[in-house]
matplotlib code that plots the C-alpha trace (Angstrom):
import matplotlib.pyplot as plt

x = [111.4, 108.7, 105.7, 104.4, 101.0, 102.6, 103.9, 105.9, 105.1, 107.5, 109.9, 111.1, 113.1, 111.0, 111.6, 109.4, 111.2, 111.0, 107.8, 106.2, 103.2, 102.2, 99.2, 98.4, 96.1, 94.4, 95.1, 91.4, 89.8, 92.2, 89.9, 90.5, 93.4, 94.1, 96.5, 98.6, 100.7, 103.4, 105.4, 108.9, 107.1, 104.3, 101.0, 99.5, 96.5, 94.4, 92.0, 90.5, 88.6, 87.4, 84.5, 85.8, 87.7, 84.9, 82.8, 84.9, 83.9, 80.2, 79.6, 81.6, 79.1, 76.1, 76.9, 77.5, 74.5, 76.5, 77.5, 80.9, 82.9, 86.3, 87.7, 91.2, 91.9, 94.9, 96.7, 96.0, 96.8, 95.0, 92.6, 89.4, 88.7, 89.2, 87.7, 84.3, 84.4, 84.8, 81.4, 79.8, 78.7, 78.6, 82.4, 84.2, 87.8, 89.9, 93.0, 95.4, 98.0, 100.4, 103.5, 105.5, 105.9, 106.0, 102.5, 101.3, 103.3, 102.0, 98.9, 99.8, 101.8, 98.5, 99.7, 96.8, 93.3, 91.7, 94.5, 91.8, 89.3, 91.4, 93.7, 90.8, 89.4, 90.5, 89.0, 91.5, 94.7, 97.2, 100.4, 103.3, 102.5, 102.8, 98.9, 99.6, 101.9, 99.5, 97.2, 99.5, 100.2, 97.8, 95.7, 96.2, 92.7, 89.7, 87.8, 84.5, 85.7, 89.2, 88.8, 92.4, 93.5, 96.8, 97.8, 96.6, 94.9, 95.5, 97.5, 99.5, 100.6, 103.5, 105.6, 106.1, 105.3, 101.9, 101.0, 100.3, 97.3, 94.9, 95.4, 93.0, 95.5, 96.2, 92.4, 92.4, 95.0, 93.3, 89.7, 91.0, 91.3, 87.6, 85.0, 81.8, 80.0, 83.2, 83.7, 86.9, 86.6, 89.3, 89.7, 91.0, 91.3, 90.1, 88.0, 90.1, 88.3, 90.6, 90.7, 86.6, 87.4, 89.8, 87.2, 84.4, 86.1, 87.0, 83.9, 80.4, 79.2, 80.4, 80.0, 81.7, 80.9, 81.6, 82.1, 81.8, 83.2, 84.1, 87.8, 88.0, 92.0, 91.7, 88.1, 86.5, 84.6, 86.8, 85.6, 87.2, 85.9, 85.5, 85.5, 84.0, 83.6, 81.5, 81.8, 78.9, 77.7, 77.1, 77.5, 80.1, 82.4, 83.4, 81.6, 80.1, 81.8, 80.1, 81.0, 81.2, 80.1, 81.1, 80.6, 80.4, 77.4, 75.6, 75.0, 71.5, 70.2]
y = [76.9, 74.9, 74.3, 70.6, 72.5, 75.0, 73.5, 75.9, 75.8, 78.5, 81.0, 83.6, 87.0, 90.0, 93.7, 94.3, 91.7, 87.8, 86.5, 83.2, 81.2, 78.3, 76.0, 76.0, 73.6, 75.8, 74.6, 75.8, 74.0, 70.6, 69.8, 73.3, 74.0, 77.5, 79.0, 82.3, 84.8, 86.3, 89.1, 90.1, 87.0, 89.0, 88.1, 89.6, 87.2, 84.3, 82.2, 81.8, 85.0, 86.2, 88.0, 91.6, 90.7, 88.8, 92.3, 94.3, 92.6, 91.9, 95.6, 97.0, 95.3, 96.0, 99.4, 99.0, 97.9, 97.3, 94.4, 93.3, 95.2, 95.8, 94.9, 95.9, 94.5, 95.5, 93.2, 89.4, 87.8, 84.7, 85.4, 85.9, 89.5, 88.3, 85.3, 86.9, 89.3, 86.4, 84.9, 87.5, 86.6, 90.5, 90.8, 90.4, 90.5, 90.7, 92.2, 91.8, 93.9, 92.4, 93.6, 90.4, 87.8, 85.1, 85.3, 84.9, 82.1, 80.7, 80.6, 79.2, 76.6, 75.4, 76.2, 78.3, 77.2, 79.1, 78.3, 75.4, 78.0, 80.9, 79.2, 77.8, 80.9, 82.5, 86.1, 86.3, 88.1, 88.5, 91.0, 91.4, 95.3, 98.1, 99.2, 102.7, 103.1, 102.4, 105.0, 107.6, 107.6, 108.7, 106.1, 104.1, 102.1, 102.7, 100.1, 100.0, 98.7, 99.4, 97.3, 98.1, 95.6, 96.0, 97.8, 97.0, 100.6, 104.5, 104.7, 101.8, 100.8, 98.6, 101.1, 105.0, 105.2, 103.8, 107.0, 109.3, 107.4, 108.3, 111.9, 113.7, 114.4, 110.6, 109.7, 112.3, 110.9, 107.4, 108.7, 109.2, 105.4, 104.7, 104.7, 106.8, 105.2, 103.2, 102.4, 102.4, 100.4, 100.3, 98.0, 98.6, 97.2, 100.2, 103.0, 106.4, 110.0, 111.4, 109.2, 109.2, 113.0, 112.6, 110.2, 112.5, 115.7, 113.5, 111.7, 112.9, 109.7, 108.0, 104.9, 103.6, 99.8, 98.3, 94.4, 92.7, 89.2, 86.9, 86.6, 83.4, 83.3, 86.1, 85.2, 88.6, 90.5, 92.5, 94.9, 95.8, 98.9, 99.2, 102.7, 103.0, 106.1, 106.2, 108.2, 109.5, 107.9, 111.3, 114.9, 116.8, 114.4, 116.7, 116.6, 120.0, 122.0, 121.0, 123.4, 121.7, 118.7, 115.7, 112.1, 110.2, 110.6, 107.1, 106.4, 106.1, 102.6]
z = [127.8, 125.6, 126.7, 126.1, 124.9, 122.6, 118.7, 116.6, 113.3, 112.2, 113.9, 111.5, 111.6, 110.1, 109.7, 112.8, 115.1, 116.0, 114.2, 115.6, 114.3, 117.1, 117.8, 121.6, 123.7, 126.3, 129.5, 130.8, 127.5, 126.5, 123.8, 122.4, 120.0, 118.8, 116.3, 117.3, 116.2, 118.2, 117.4, 119.4, 122.2, 122.3, 121.7, 118.3, 117.3, 117.8, 116.0, 119.4, 119.4, 116.2, 116.4, 115.9, 112.9, 111.4, 112.1, 110.6, 107.3, 107.9, 109.1, 106.2, 103.5, 105.2, 104.6, 101.0, 98.8, 95.3, 93.6, 92.1, 94.8, 95.1, 98.5, 100.1, 103.3, 105.0, 107.2, 106.2, 109.9, 110.1, 107.5, 109.3, 107.9, 104.4, 104.9, 106.0, 102.9, 100.7, 102.1, 99.9, 96.6, 95.8, 96.3, 92.9, 94.1, 97.3, 97.7, 100.7, 101.5, 103.9, 104.6, 106.2, 103.0, 106.0, 106.8, 103.3, 103.1, 106.0, 104.5, 101.1, 102.6, 104.6, 107.9, 109.3, 109.9, 106.7, 104.6, 102.8, 102.3, 100.9, 98.8, 97.1, 96.5, 92.8, 94.3, 97.2, 96.0, 98.8, 98.1, 100.0, 100.4, 103.3, 103.3, 104.7, 102.1, 99.5, 101.0, 101.3, 97.9, 94.6, 93.8, 90.6, 91.5, 93.4, 95.8, 97.5, 100.8, 102.3, 105.4, 107.8, 110.9, 111.3, 114.3, 118.2, 117.8, 116.6, 119.7, 120.0, 116.4, 115.3, 114.2, 114.3, 110.6, 110.9, 112.9, 110.2, 108.6, 111.6, 111.1, 109.4, 106.8, 106.5, 106.3, 103.7, 101.4, 102.2, 101.2, 97.8, 97.3, 98.1, 95.1, 95.2, 98.0, 99.4, 102.9, 104.9, 108.3, 110.8, 113.8, 117.3, 120.5, 122.2, 121.7, 120.3, 120.6, 118.6, 115.7, 115.7, 115.3, 112.9, 110.7, 111.5, 109.9, 106.6, 106.2, 106.0, 107.6, 110.3, 112.5, 115.9, 116.5, 119.8, 119.5, 123.2, 123.6, 126.6, 126.4, 127.4, 128.3, 130.7, 132.2, 131.4, 128.6, 126.4, 124.1, 120.5, 118.1, 114.7, 113.0, 109.3, 107.5, 104.3, 101.2, 99.2, 96.4, 94.7, 95.6, 97.7, 99.7, 102.6, 105.9, 106.5, 109.7, 112.6, 115.2, 119.0, 117.7, 119.9, 119.5, 116.4, 114.4, 113.3, 109.5, 108.5, 107.7]

ax = plt.figure().add_subplot(projection="3d")
ax.plot(x, y, z, "-o")
ax.set_aspect("equal")
plt.show()
């Protein structure tokens, strides 16, 4: 049964299941209309709460002081991470690997809030591609920033094939795609100590950042987590063994 508060913009089958793009007027805030994507009738993402998606971009940019940056974003979604990266004049190109062509079509067709801004930016380059498959192969080019926001968390992946990325071996393969001084950033809806440990064993410099916001849908605070690993600009690219180390060391300013 369709609610009068919901407008279905697109409903299509995908390799992952039924994919739906909709606009919804919030019952608790009648003047607020949000755009949402659902997968197999389960909530996937919303234009209402985007703080952590945007922070994935801004935090990574803060960790890299270079210019003419080449950026790879894994997962287009509603475009908030890509748009935040493009807000920096230090960025030369943003390639977006999105495995669902429908999501790119929605963006190109003007169906999502950031369509106009993204489509007008010549640095924005979306491509139908599985970012995890890309990062598992030998690199054809290297990036200054690689930002991943595809799965709910390292423990809750959209497909079982994605799980290998979050292991030490997967991160070592992904690291090869980073240029010297490059930064890998990963979004998660929950803290994950196993992934933090794998990241710490792969990168010499690691940061874990909680992003807490008021979830007005649920009426409570929610915390998403951002994980970052940075390559050294020069010198050895493996962390020293940290016998008995626990927790996630923070990058120096």
